[in-house]
N, C-alpha and C positions, 0 to 999 in steps of 0.2 A: 444652167443649174437644172438638175433633174429633181423630180418630186416622187416620193414614195407613196403609193396608194395606201389609204387608211380605210379599213373596213370595206374594201372593194371599190372605194370611190377613187377615181382618177381625176386630179385637178385639171381644169381646162384654162387656157389663156383667155383672159377677159380684157377687152379694151378698157383702158382707164382704171384698171384694178390697182388697189393700194399696194405699195411696197411693204408696208408694215401696218399691222392692225393690233392695237393694244386693247385688251378686254379685261373685265373684272378688276378695274382699277378705281382709285379715288383721284380724280383729276380736277384741279382748281382751274376754272376757265377764265376768271377775271371779268366775266360778264355778269352784271347785276341781274339780268333776266334769267340766266342759267348759271348759277355760281359753281355747280358741280356737275360732272359727267362721269360715266362709267366706262366709256370707250372712245377711242379716236383712231382715225386712219391717216397715214402719211404716204404721200407720193411725191417723188422727186424732191425730197427734203422739205416739203411744205405740208402742214396739216390741212387735209381736205375735207374731213368730216369729224364732228364731235357729237356724241349721243350716248345712249345706253346700250348695254349688251344686246338687247333685242332689236335695236335699230340696225 
């Protein structure tokens, strides 16, 4: 798959990069310590990170 540059930026392949990143969302985590999040990353069909948009 090729990527189109945006604003002159050309994406680079990054080792262990997420396949999908969801941002600006309302995510119910099911964790009492962090009941909600705003972003998550998925790699190889597994959630690899949960946080906020700035994370």
